[in-house]
N, C-alpha and C positions, 0 to 999 in steps of 0.2 A: 504494500500500500504506500503510495507516494502522497506527500502533502499536496494541497491544492496548487495548481500551476500558478506561479508568480508569488507564492507565499515564501518569504525569506525565513530561513532557519536562523534562530538566534541561539548562541552558545548558552548552555545550561538552562535552556527552556524546553520542556517536553513538547513533543508534537502529537504523538498518538495517544498518550496516557496522561494521567494527572500527576505523575511523578517521573523523575529522571531514572534512567536505568543505571545500575551499578555493575561493576565487574564482580563476577563470582566464578568459582571453578566447579565444573561438573565432570565427573569421571564416568565414562560409559564405554562399552565394548566397541571395537571397530565395526561390528555388524550394525549396532544401533546408530553409530555415527554416520555410516553410509546411508542408512535408511532415512535419518534425519536430513542429510544433505539432499537426498532424492526428493523428499517431501518439499524442502525449501525451494529447490530448483523448479519443481512443478508449479509451486505457488508464486514464483518470482519473488522470493523473500530471502533474507539472510537466515542462516541456521539459528541465530539468536532470536530473531523475530518469529520464526516458525515455532520454536520451543515456547516462547512467550505466549503465543496464541493458543497452542495446544493446552498449556497449563491453565490459562485463563478460561478456556472453554470448559475444561473439566470442572473448574471451580464454580462456574455459573449453572451447572446442571443440577 
């Protein structure tokens, strides 16, 4: 998902969510990583954003 065309990104200002993302470390198997990358590529997202959306979707169910 891209921000609206013409919308300028501002450093330290969230675009998609009400909070800024932080760096965290997740340890997963190579198989899980390949599947995550495949999902991300299919959805035209980064692996980080794909994982974010999967987790947020589970939380909203």
